[in-house]
C-alpha positions in Angstrom: 13.9 5.5 -53.6 11.1 4.8 -51.2 12.0 5.3 -47.5 10.3 3.1 -44.9 7.9 4.8 -42.6 9.5 5.1 -39.1 6.1 4.6 -37.5 5.9 1.2 -39.1 9.4 0.2 -38.0 8.6 1.2 -34.4 8.0 -1.8 -32.3 4.9 -2.1 -30.2 5.6 -2.3 -26.5 6.0 -5.8 -25.1 4.3 -6.2 -21.7 5.5 -8.6 -19.0 2.6 -11.0 -19.6 3.7 -11.4 -23.2 7.4 -12.1 -22.3 8.9 -15.6 -21.9 8.5 -17.4 -18.6 12.1 -16.7 -17.7 11.7 -12.9 -18.2 8.4 -12.9 -16.3 9.8 -14.8 -13.3 12.8 -12.5 -13.2 10.5 -9.5 -13.2 8.4 -11.0 -10.4 11.5 -11.9 -8.3 12.8 -8.3 -8.7 9.4 -6.9 -7.4 9.2 -9.3 -4.5 12.8 -8.6 -3.4 12.3 -4.8 -3.5 9.0 -5.0 -1.8 10.4 -7.2 1.0 13.2 -4.7 1.6 10.6 -1.8 1.6 8.3 -3.6 4.1 11.2 -4.6 6.4 12.5 -1.0 6.3 9.1 0.3 7.2 8.7 -2.1 10.0 12.1 -1.3 11.5 11.3 2.5 11.4 8.0 1.8 13.1 9.6 -0.2 15.8 12.2 2.5 16.5 9.7 5.3 16.7 7.2 3.4 18.8 9.9 2.1 21.2 10.1 5.6 22.6 7.8 6.7 25.5 4.5 8.2 24.5 5.2 11.7 25.8 8.6 11.8 24.1 7.1 10.7 20.8 4.4 13.5 21.0 7.1 16.1 21.8 9.6 15.0 19.1 7.4 14.3 16.2 5.5 17.5 15.7 3.4 18.5 12.7 6.2 20.5 11.1 8.4 17.4 11.1 5.7 15.4 9.4 5.2 18.1 6.8 8.9 18.1 6.1 9.2 14.3 5.6 6.0 14.4 3.5 7.4 17.0 1.2 10.7 15.0 0.8 8.7 11.8 0.2 6.6 13.5 -2.6 9.7 14.9 -4.3 11.6 11.6 -4.2 8.4 9.8 -5.4 8.3 12.1 -8.5 12.0 11.5 -9.1 11.5 7.8 -8.8 8.9 7.8 -11.5 10.6 10.2 -13.9 14.0 8.4 -13.5 12.6 4.9 -13.3 14.7 3.5 -16.2 18.0 5.2 -15.2 20.1 2.9 -13.1 21.4 3.4 -10.4 19.5 6.7 -9.8 16.2 4.9 -9.8 17.3 2.8 -6.9 18.6 5.8 -5.0 15.3 7.7 -5.4 13.2 4.7 -4.6 15.2 4.1 -1.4 14.8 7.8 -0.4 11.1 7.6 -1.1 10.6 4.4 0.9 12.6 5.8 3.9 10.8 9.2 4.1 7.4 7.6 3.4 8.0 5.2 6.3 9.1 8.1 8.5 6.0 10.1 7.7 3.8 7.1 8.5 5.7 6.4 11.7 5.4 10.0 12.8 1.7 10.0 12.2 1.4 6.9 14.4 3.5 8.4 17.2 0.4 9.3 19.3 -0.8 5.7 19.5 -0.8 4.6 23.1 -0.6 0.8 22.3 2.4 0.1 20.0 1.5 -3.6 20.0 -1.6 -2.9 17.9 0.6 -1.4 15.2 2.8 -4.6 15.2 -0.2 -6.9 15.0 -1.8 -4.9 12.1 1.6 -4.8 10.3 2.0 -8.5 10.5 -1.6 -9.2 9.4 -1.2 -6.8 6.4 2.1 -8.4 5.4 0.6 -11.9 5.5 -2.5 -10.9 3.5 -0.6 -8.9 1.0 2.0 -11.6 0.4 -0.7 -14.3 -0.2 -2.8 -12.0 -2.5 0.2 -11.0 -4.7 1.6 -14.5 -4.9 -1.8 -15.9 -5.8 -2.2 -13.3 -8.6 1.3 -13.6 -10.0 1.1 -17.4 -10.2 -2.3 -17.5 -11.9 -2.8 -16.7 -15.6 -6.2 -15.1 -15.7 -7.6 -11.6 -16.3 -10.1 -10.1 -13.8 -10.5 -6.7 -15.5 -14.1 -7.6 -16.4 -15.0 -7.5 -12.7 -13.5 -4.0 -12.3 -17.0 -2.4 -12.5 -18.2 -4.6 -9.7 -15.3 -3.6 -7.5 -15.7 0.1 -8.4 -19.4 0.0 -7.5 -18.5 -1.7 -4.2 -16.1 1.1 -3.5 -18.7 3.7 -4.1 -21.0 1.9 -1.7 -18.3 1.8 0.9 -17.8 5.6 0.4 -21.5 6.1 1.1 -21.1 4.1 4.3 -18.3 6.3 5.4 -20.4 9.4 4.8 -23.2 7.8 6.8 -20.9 7.2 9.8 -20.1 10.9 9.9 -23.8 11.8 9.9 -25.0 9.0 12.2 -22.0 7.7 14.1 -23.9 6.1 16.9 -25.5 3.7 14.5 -22.1 2.2 13.7 -20.0 2.7 16.8 -22.5 1.5 19.4 -24.2 -1.3 17.5 -21.2 -3.1 16.1 -21.7 -2.2 12.5 -18.4 -0.4 12.4 -16.8 -3.9 12.4 -18.8 -5.0 9.5 -17.9 -1.9 7.5 -14.2 -2.3 8.4 -14.2 -5.9 7.3 -15.9 -5.0 4.0 -13.4 -2.2 3.4 -10.5 -4.7 4.0 -12.0 -7.1 1.5 -12.3 -4.3 -1.1 -8.7 -3.1 -0.5 -7.6 -6.8 -0.9 -9.5 -7.0 -4.2 -7.7 -3.9 -5.4 -4.4 -5.6 -4.5 -5.3 -8.4 -6.8 -6.5 -6.0 -9.5 -3.4 -3.9 -9.4 -1.1 -7.0 -9.4 -2.9 -8.5 -12.4 -2.8 -5.2 -14.3 0.9 -4.8 -13.7 1.7 -7.9 -15.8 -0.7 -6.8 -18.5 0.3 -3.1 -18.7 4.0 -2.6 -18.0 7.2 -3.8 -19.6 10.1 -5.4 -17.7 11.9 -2.1 -17.4 9.0 -0.4 -15.5 9.5 -2.5 -12.4 9.9 0.6 -10.3 6.3 1.7 -11.1 5.1 -1.7 -10.2 6.9 -1.6 -6.8 5.5 1.9 -6.0 1.9 0.8 -6.9 2.1 -2.4 -4.8 3.7 -0.6 -1.8 0.8 1.9 -1.8 -1.6 -1.0 -1.8 0.2 -2.5 1.2 0.1 0.7 3.2 -3.6 1.2 2.5 -4.3 -2.4 3.7 -2.2 -1.9 6.8 -3.9 1.4 7.8 -7.4 -0.1 7.4 -6.4 -3.1 9.6 -4.9 -0.7 12.1 -8.1 1.3 12.4 -10.1 -1.8 12.9 -7.8 -3.1 15.7 -7.8 0.3 17.4 -11.6 0.4 17.5 -11.7 -3.1 18.9 -9.2 -2.1 21.6 -11.1 1.0 22.5 -14.4 -0.9 22.9 -12.7 -3.5 25.1 -11.4 -0.8 27.3 -14.9 0.7 27.6 -16.3 -2.7 28.6 -13.7 -3.1 31.3 -14.5 0.3 32.7 -18.2 -0.5 32.9 -17.4 -3.6 34.9 
């Protein structure tokens, strides 16, 4: 008797892009719902932390507290990835990671003297991120062939960063910092599109937790870049007012 080869009987993984439209739309709705909850949670935590007076924030949120929340966030992130297909543990670990990641970011922003800048940057990032992800999810095309261009652009941006450390005056006093920041925001936006496109082509419907984690990181990177740009603009405006 000839036994069938188990390797032949093993089914190849079916990615989300290969699924039916019903399955694909359900996957996208699950991602958007989870991301919306994550972003709202992050925003609420930011508002609570930044509502405190500046001196109180600096006293309460010390480096040791940031280190503790970072450690818990890393552990919960690892558990979220390893237990991603085990319901309801995956939801519990994902919620823990989101909470402590938002706390860590909020504590790191505690020294900002103008909380309104954080709110503006967060709203800008939310709008840009939502438009980019919706655009990519609703369009059926592959942009992987442009990855090399995006990677090259990232290397060029990295060189500009190194240049600003060597010759900071060239950027900070002649306005080139704004150009560099805008280019960085565009590149981060492109990576949002790339990651969103790759999610549909490289994960199955049960790996939605991985997709949510990846897109949440993209959102945070975009938010931090916008925040730095707005901070620099605010600092320059203050300098102009002092000169007057």
